[in-house]
ZAKE-201749 format. One record per residue (C-alpha): x, y, z. Coordinates in steps of 0.001 Angstrom, whole numbers, padded with zeros to 6 digits. Last residue first. Example, Ala and Ser with C-alpha at 12.3 -4.5 7.8 and 13.67 -1.06 7.14 Angstrom:
<c1:013670; c2:-001060; c3:007140>
<c1:012300; c2:-004500; c3:007800>
end
This chain:
<c1:007072; c2:017193; c3:-004790>
<c1:005965; c2:015274; c3:-001726>
<c1:004174; c2:012025; c3:-002482>
<c1:001585; c2:010363; c3:-000279>
<c1:000521; c2:007094; c3:001298>
<c1:-001875; c2:007224; c3:004227>
<c1:-001361; c2:003636; c3:005343>
<c1:-003478; c2:000537; c3:006051>
<c1:-001797; c2:-002382; c3:007736>
<c1:000205; c2:-005507; c3:007009>
<c1:002617; c2:-007746; c3:008915>
<c1:001034; c2:-007626; c3:012353>
<c1:002411; c2:-009048; c3:015612>
<c1:003433; c2:-005734; c3:017163>
<c1:001776; c2:-002660; c3:015692>
<c1:003588; c2:000634; c3:015068>
<c1:000957; c2:002246; c3:012832>
<c1:001759; c2:002311; c3:009096>
<c1:003866; c2:004932; c3:007273>
<c1:003606; c2:005320; c3:003509>
<c1:005936; c2:008100; c3:002338>
<c1:007284; c2:008957; c3:-001114>
<c1:009686; c2:011723; c3:-002133>
<c1:009927; c2:013546; c3:-005454>
<c1:012414; c2:014180; c3:-008255>
<c1:011434; c2:011317; c3:-010544>
<c1:008987; c2:010284; c3:-013274>
<c1:006534; c2:012989; c3:-012272>
<c1:003423; c2:011985; c3:-010325>
<c1:-000198; c2:012741; c3:-011165>
<c1:-000689; c2:009429; c3:-012985>
<c1:000092; c2:007722; c3:-009671>
<c1:-003279; c2:008907; c3:-008377>
<c1:-003955; c2:005594; c3:-006610>
<c1:-002167; c2:002946; c3:-004547>
<c1:-003733; c2:-000450; c3:-003903>
<c1:-000523; c2:-002172; c3:-002787>
<c1:002570; c2:-001010; c3:-000877>
<c1:005472; c2:-003443; c3:-000564>
<c1:008516; c2:-003242; c3:001712>
<c1:011934; c2:-004597; c3:000742>
<c1:013138; c2:-006658; c3:003703>
<c1:015061; c2:-009107; c3:001468>
<c1:012522; c2:-011896; c3:001960>
<c1:009831; c2:-009236; c3:001608>
<c1:010935; c2:-008633; c3:-001976>
<c1:011450; c2:-012203; c3:-003168>
<c1:008537; c2:-013835; c3:-001343>
<c1:006062; c2:-011063; c3:-002155>
<c1:007098; c2:-011235; c3:-005806>
<c1:007054; c2:-015034; c3:-005904>
<c1:003453; c2:-015430; c3:-004641>
<c1:002482; c2:-018956; c3:-005696>
<c1:-001088; c2:-020263; c3:-005515>
<c1:-002204; c2:-019386; c3:-009036>
<c1:-004380; c2:-016728; c3:-010684>
<c1:-003205; c2:-014148; c3:-008151>
<c1:-000279; c2:-012766; c3:-010171>
<c1:001682; c2:-010790; c3:-007610>
<c1:001747; c2:-007030; c3:-006880>
<c1:-001928; c2:-007290; c3:-006017>
<c1:-005109; c2:-005357; c3:-006810>
<c1:-003223; c2:-002616; c3:-008639>
<c1:-001789; c2:000838; c3:-008058>
<c1:001680; c2:-000566; c3:-007290>
<c1:004398; c2:000111; c3:-004739>
<c1:007937; c2:-001188; c3:-004315>
<c1:010193; c2:-000181; c3:-001419>
<c1:013892; c2:000390; c3:-000692>
<c1:015460; c2:-000748; c3:-003965>
<c1:018591; c2:-002852; c3:-003696>
<c1:019183; c2:-003330; c3:-007431>
<c1:019333; c2:-007103; c3:-006809>
<c1:015915; c2:-006948; c3:-005182>
<c1:014446; c2:-005004; c3:-008093>
<c1:015911; c2:-007517; c3:-010559>
<c1:014562; c2:-010446; c3:-008537>
<c1:011125; c2:-008822; c3:-008457>
<c1:011182; c2:-008268; c3:-012222>
<c1:012099; c2:-011906; c3:-012827>
<c1:009253; c2:-013005; c3:-010545>
<c1:006860; c2:-011049; c3:-012730>
<c1:005081; c2:-007943; c3:-011513>
<c1:001292; c2:-007638; c3:-011625>
<c1:-001519; c2:-006030; c3:-013618>
<c1:-005115; c2:-007081; c3:-012808>
<c1:-007056; c2:-009653; c3:-014786>
<c1:-009825; c2:-009907; c3:-012190>
<c1:-010308; c2:-008100; c3:-008885>
<c1:-010719; c2:-004492; c3:-009993>
<c1:-013378; c2:-005318; c3:-012575>
<c1:-015922; c2:-005976; c3:-009839>
<c1:-015811; c2:-002292; c3:-008832>
<c1:-014446; c2:-000506; c3:-005760>
<c1:-011280; c2:000568; c3:-007576>
<c1:-011459; c2:000140; c3:-011370>
<c1:-009687; c2:003444; c3:-012091>
<c1:-006900; c2:002235; c3:-009806>
<c1:-005732; c2:-000054; c3:-012610>
<c1:-003835; c2:002740; c3:-014359>
<c1:-000654; c2:000665; c3:-014239>
<c1:001753; c2:003027; c3:-012475>
<c1:004532; c2:001156; c3:-010677>
<c1:006072; c2:003080; c3:-007798>
<c1:009727; c2:002309; c3:-007043>
<c1:010883; c2:003682; c3:-003700>
<c1:014580; c2:004327; c3:-004088>
<c1:017885; c2:002896; c3:-002848>
<c1:018840; c2:001863; c3:-006402>
<c1:016203; c2:002803; c3:-008983>
<c1:018026; c2:004876; c3:-011591>
<c1:016431; c2:003215; c3:-014631>
<c1:018340; c2:001095; c3:-017171>
<c1:016217; c2:-001987; c3:-016506>
<c1:012993; c2:-001236; c3:-014675>
<c1:010369; c2:-001835; c3:-017375>
<c1:012555; c2:-004558; c3:-018868>
<c1:012228; c2:-006477; c3:-015588>
<c1:008777; c2:-007721; c3:-016513>
<c1:005282; c2:-006372; c3:-015919>
<c1:002633; c2:-008961; c3:-016828>
<c1:-000609; c2:-007038; c3:-017416>
<c1:000545; c2:-003968; c3:-019341>
<c1:-001854; c2:-001147; c3:-020255>
<c1:-000066; c2:001386; c3:-018092>
<c1:003460; c2:000297; c3:-017173>
<c1:004885; c2:003733; c3:-016376>
<c1:007526; c2:003444; c3:-013673>
<c1:007527; c2:006314; c3:-011175>
<c1:010681; c2:006995; c3:-009170>
<c1:011091; c2:007806; c3:-005505>
<c1:013479; c2:009261; c3:-002940>
<c1:012075; c2:007968; c3:000334>
<c1:010750; c2:010386; c3:002951>
<c1:009111; c2:007668; c3:005035>
<c1:008843; c2:003888; c3:004540>
<c1:012180; c2:002219; c3:005215>
<c1:013717; c2:005160; c3:007093>
<c1:010849; c2:004850; c3:009565>
<c1:012378; c2:001550; c3:010639>
<c1:010477; c2:-001739; c3:010601>
<c1:010142; c2:-003480; c3:013942>
<c1:006657; c2:-002514; c3:015113>
<c1:005172; c2:-003428; c3:011742>
<c1:006571; c2:-006959; c3:011920>
<c1:010069; c2:-008124; c3:011018>
<c1:010258; c2:-011652; c3:009603>
<c1:010125; c2:-014754; c3:011767>
<c1:006901; c2:-016181; c3:010375>
<c1:007604; c2:-014911; c3:006862>
<c1:005050; c2:-013516; c3:004413>
<c1:003230; c2:-010771; c3:006327>
<c1:006108; c2:-010704; c3:008811>
<c1:008344; c2:-009220; c3:006084>
<c1:006390; c2:-005923; c3:005736>
<c1:003301; c2:-005240; c3:003623>
<c1:001886; c2:-001724; c3:003397>
<c1:-001751; c2:-000906; c3:002749>
<c1:-004107; c2:001154; c3:000589>
<c1:-007575; c2:000047; c3:001659>
<c1:-007853; c2:-002990; c3:003907>
<c1:-005418; c2:-005862; c3:004364>
<c1:-005260; c2:-005555; c3:008169>
<c1:-008711; c2:-007045; c3:008569>
<c1:-011311; c2:-004669; c3:009936>
<c1:-013317; c2:-003662; c3:013007>
<c1:-013361; c2:000082; c3:013654>
<c1:-014906; c2:001884; c3:016616>
<c1:-015259; c2:005631; c3:016861>
<c1:-015284; c2:007926; c3:019853>
<c1:-017397; c2:011030; c3:019210>
<c1:-017373; c2:014010; c3:021552>
<c1:-019888; c2:016513; c3:022878>
<c1:-019799; c2:019803; c3:024789>
<c1:-022680; c2:022293; c3:024692>
<c1:-023789; c2:021486; c3:028218>
<c1:-021045; c2:019932; c3:030313>
<c1:-019886; c2:016417; c3:029577>
<c1:-021224; c2:012903; c3:030194>
<c1:-024846; c2:013213; c3:029143>
<c1:-023887; c2:014872; c3:025875>
<c1:-021699; c2:011856; c3:025098>
<c1:-024745; c2:009797; c3:024169>
<c1:-025685; c2:012195; c3:021353>
<c1:-022114; c2:012498; c3:020125>
<c1:-021917; c2:008722; c3:019814>
<c1:-019563; c2:006580; c3:021873>
<c1:-018360; c2:003406; c3:020199>
<c1:-019657; c2:004811; c3:016942>
<c1:-019292; c2:002857; c3:013713>
<c1:-016888; c2:001606; c3:011077>
<c1:-017175; c2:-002063; c3:010083>
<c1:-014491; c2:-002974; c3:007557>
<c1:-015304; c2:-005405; c3:004759>
<c1:-014500; c2:-009073; c3:005197>
<c1:-011901; c2:-010819; c3:003033>
<c1:-013014; c2:-013073; c3:000182>
<c1:-012530; c2:-010423; c3:-002494>
<c1:-009771; c2:-008033; c3:-001483>
<c1:-010482; c2:-004366; c3:-000798>
<c1:-014233; c2:-004599; c3:-000163>
<c1:-015454; c2:-001403; c3:001509>
<c1:-018472; c2:-001835; c3:003816>
<c1:-017753; c2:001145; c3:006086>
<c1:-015242; c2:003421; c3:004416>
<c1:-011517; c2:003450; c3:003681>
<c1:-010503; c2:006192; c3:001260>
<c1:-007871; c2:005216; c3:-001313>
<c1:-004342; c2:006491; c3:-000868>
<c1:-001886; c2:008308; c3:-003150>
<c1:-002457; c2:011826; c3:-001791>
<c1:-000247; c2:014318; c3:-003613>
<c1:001654; c2:016940; c3:-001612>
<c1:003222; c2:020065; c3:-003122>
<c1:006112; c2:021980; c3:-001621>
<c1:006506; c2:025631; c3:-002529>
end
């Protein structure tokens, strides 16, 4: 029997995903109580309203996030983010994750998910500081190995202590998608599963929340 593992954080009203960005506002546009006056007795509906930045929760980055003329969410193919053969890379306890963690692994044409254990700090102050990240050398190696997608259960796939973002630049520049803020990667095997993280088909956006999951 197939088994599915949810790799996404829950988005809720007031959640801070990235310090400095506003939290989502989730509320009723039409409440159940107000809807009772519209429909027949015993019938009610809720229509929700959400206001949030695209970098909220577990999200996918596509080329437009980094490059003005890169493909946006409406232009990426489903084959880039759904049903991908995947591999888990264990880098728990490591801050600067170099290419040695990927060298010698069967990663070509796969989704590469980097397990750091950082998801345990989600929704706490500790999540934002000193988080694990990939080095530029690692990103170049992944690009040269022609991986399909790279995901991480950390605050950012890049080192955020400076102004440069070489991992985003290298991967998105070659149309390799990125998924950040994953969770539950410790539940995955090293290989032999598929990964999906499909965003809405939105024109003019380079990032959006996904329901990421593994199918074993």
